[in-house]
C-alpha positions in Angstrom: 22.3 -61.4 1.5 19.3 -63.6 1.6 15.9 -62.7 0.3 14.6 -62.4 3.9 17.4 -59.8 4.7 16.5 -57.8 1.5 12.8 -57.7 2.5 13.7 -56.7 6.1 16.0 -53.9 4.8 13.3 -52.6 2.5 10.7 -52.7 5.3 13.0 -50.7 7.6 13.7 -48.2 4.8 9.9 -47.8 4.1 9.2 -47.4 7.8 11.8 -44.8 8.2 10.4 -42.9 5.2 6.9 -43.0 6.7 8.2 -41.7 10.1 10.1 -38.9 8.2 6.9 -37.9 6.3 4.8 -38.0 9.4 7.3 -35.8 11.2 7.4 -33.3 8.3 3.6 -33.2 8.2 3.5 -32.5 12.0 6.0 -29.7 11.7 4.0 -28.0 8.8 0.8 -28.2 10.9 2.7 -26.6 13.8 3.9 -23.8 11.6 0.4 -23.2 10.2 -1.0 -23.0 13.7 1.7 -20.6 14.9 1.1 -18.4 11.7 -2.7 -18.3 12.3 -2.1 -17.0 15.9 0.3 -14.2 14.5 -2.0 -13.1 11.6 -2.3 -9.4 11.0 -5.0 -7.5 9.0 -3.9 -6.4 5.6 -2.3 -2.9 5.9 0.4 -0.7 4.4 2.8 1.7 6.2 3.3 5.4 6.3 6.1 6.4 4.0 7.5 8.8 6.5 7.1 7.2 10.0 6.3 3.6 9.0 3.2 3.3 11.2 0.5 1.0 10.0 -2.3 2.7 7.9 -5.3 1.3 5.9 -4.7 -0.1 2.4 -6.9 2.5 0.7 -5.0 5.5 2.0 -3.6 7.5 -0.9 -1.0 8.9 -0.6 0.4 6.4 1.9 0.8 8.8 4.8 -0.7 8.7 8.3 -2.9 11.4 9.6 -0.1 13.2 11.6 0.6 16.8 10.4 4.3 16.3 10.4 4.2 13.3 8.2 1.7 15.1 5.8 4.1 18.1 5.5 7.2 16.0 5.1 5.5 13.9 2.3 4.5 17.1 0.5 8.0 18.4 0.6 9.4 15.1 -0.7 6.9 15.1 -3.5 7.6 18.6 -4.6 11.4 17.8 -4.6 10.8 14.7 -6.7 8.8 16.7 -9.2 11.5 19.3 -9.5 14.2 16.7 -10.0 12.1 14.9 -12.6 11.6 18.3 -14.5 15.4 19.0 -14.3 16.2 15.6 -15.6 14.2 16.2 -18.8 14.8 20.0 -19.1 18.6 20.2 -18.9 19.4 17.4 -21.4 16.8 19.0 -23.7 18.5 22.4 -23.5 21.9 20.8 -24.2 20.6 19.0 -27.2 19.0 22.3 -28.4 22.3 24.2 -28.0 24.2 21.4 -29.8 21.8 21.7 -32.7 22.0 25.5 -32.8 25.8 25.2 -32.8 25.9 22.7 -35.6 23.4 24.8 -37.7 25.4 28.0 -37.1 28.7 26.2 -38.0 27.4 25.0 -41.4 26.3 28.4 -42.8 
């Protein structure tokens, strides 16, 4: 391969790389434009019905009475479960300690 052929091959490769880079840049610009047109204000969703609500709403429930009631029931059930998860193992450990203490004497 002559020197002229090597230079021509390198020029073709460089030109192809430049075309690929330009194509990639154009695609990224198209994506950015498409994303800007689809932008949505920052929000969160109701934990019951998943409708959009403002970010500062706490608890994350919409203003419908059904969603509020259902969320209150879920929270009460969660609190009961948490209490049981700590209370029952505590009672079991206490009974085990009492049994061991009673067996020694």
